[in-house]
N, C-alpha and C positions, 0 to 999 in steps of 0.2 A: 901229703900226697899230689895233690893238684900240682905244685910246686914242679915236682918231676916231668910232668905230662905239657905242663902249660907254662907260658909266661907271659906276665903282662906288664907292658912296659909304656910309659908315656913318653909322648915325644918330646925333643929337647926344645927348651926355650932359647932362640936366636935372639929375641929383641922383645923387651916390654916397655914399652911406652904410656904413660899417663898424660891426658891431655890437660889444657886448663879446665875443661866444662868437668871432667870427671870420668870422659872414656879411656880404658884402658884396652890398647893394642898391643897384642901377642903375635909377632912371628916365629913359628914353630917349625923344625925338619922334620922331616920325615923319610922312613927308611923307605928306600926305592930299589926294589928286588927286580923290576925291570930293566933293558937293556939299557946302560947310562947314554942318552943322549948327551951332546957337547952342550955345554952351557952349566949356570949355575946347580949347585944340590938342591932337591925338592923341599921347597918350604911354602907353607900357607898360612895365611893371617885370619886369624877370628878378632872381632872387638866385644867387648864387655861396656854395655851402656846402661849406666846407673840411672835411677828415675825416682822420686820420692816414695812411691808404692809400689814398684816392680825392678827387677835388673835382668836387662834383656842379652843374650850373649848368640851374636852372629855368627853363625859358623859357614865354613866354605864345604862344598861339593866336589870341588874340582881343584886340581894347581892348573891354575891359568885360566883361559877360557878363550872359547872359539868365534864369540860374538862381534868382539870388535865395536862394541856400543860405545860412541863417542864420549859419555858423562860418566865411563867408569873406568879407572885405570887400571884396572884387571884386563881391560878390551884392550890395552897396549902389549899385553904379554898374548906369548901364543898358547895353545892346550898343552899341557905336557902330558895329562893323564885322570882320568876319574879319581875320587879317591874313594877306597872301600868305606864299606860300613863303618868297620871298627876304627878307621882313622878318624872318621865324622865323629863317634861318639868319642874318640880320645881327645879330640878338641875339648869336649864338655869337660870330660873328667879331669883334664890339665889346668883350666880355668879354675873350674870349682873348687881344686885342688889349691891352687895359689890363691884364689879369696878366703880361704878357711870354711867352705860350704861342704867341705865333707869332713867327718862322716856324715849321714844325712842329717838335717836339721828341722825343726817344724817353721822356724822363721829363715826359709832360704834367701840366699841372695842372687842366686840366678834361680829365676821366677820363668822366663818365658826363652824360647828359642826360636831365633830365624835363619833359615837357611837363607841367607844374602849376600854371603862372603864370596869367595872368588868363587868362578864356574856358574852353569845355570843347572839348577838342581833338578828340574827336567830332564837334562840331557845325563843324566846319571842317576836315573830313577830308581831302578832295582836297588841300589847301594843306599839312597836316601830313605827309602821304604823301611829297609831293613834297620838303618839307623834310628829312625823313629821308634820301630817297635821297640829297640831294646831303651832307648830315652824313656818311652812311656809305660815300661814294663812294671807292673805292681812288685815283682820283685828285686827290681834294679832302682833306677833314679828317680822313677815313679815320676817323671814331670806331665801334666797332665794335657792329653793331645788339643784341647782346648789354648793352650798357652804354647803352641808350635806352630810355627809359618814357615810356609813354602813360597817363597818370592821368585818369581819367574820374569822374563822378558815379553813373555808370551807365545809362548808355543801349543797355539788352540791345541792343536790334536792330542798332548801330552797332558795337558789339563783335564781334558775328558778321559784320559788313562788314569789319571790318577784319583781322581773323583771314583773309579771304578775300586780301586786299593781298599781293602778292607781294614783301614786303619782310623777313620773317624774324623778325617779332615775336614773339615767345612770350607767348602770354595766359593 
């Protein structure tokens, strides 16, 4: 019944690279219904970082970035657009699927989420907050909010606004 009304598709993996240290970087394509600007297809990266007692997934909140931070490769790219909440969640679902972490299990592979991939999360706060609500939902992936981190380059007014959101993030 739901299949006739809804479609759940995961992004296509364009690249899946494993580093010597065990980090795994995924480049995934996204559907882009916005007017097509000249340039490469829309794609974002996310990185799985394994550790002895946890597995952290670094997700993107934007395709590209507008900040031009000199220490960050994404800063050399222009901002293409904000990701939707479902595109953010799709990154998590895709990686959990690739790592054998779905269906849900008690000894999770992905234990932590950090918004520190492409883009400035606080410039896409509405969709980041929606994604956090979905990721933390007890009826869904049930990732504890205390295991979700939003990293920022220091957008001070947005930090205050994020603190006012009713999602339980520690600031």
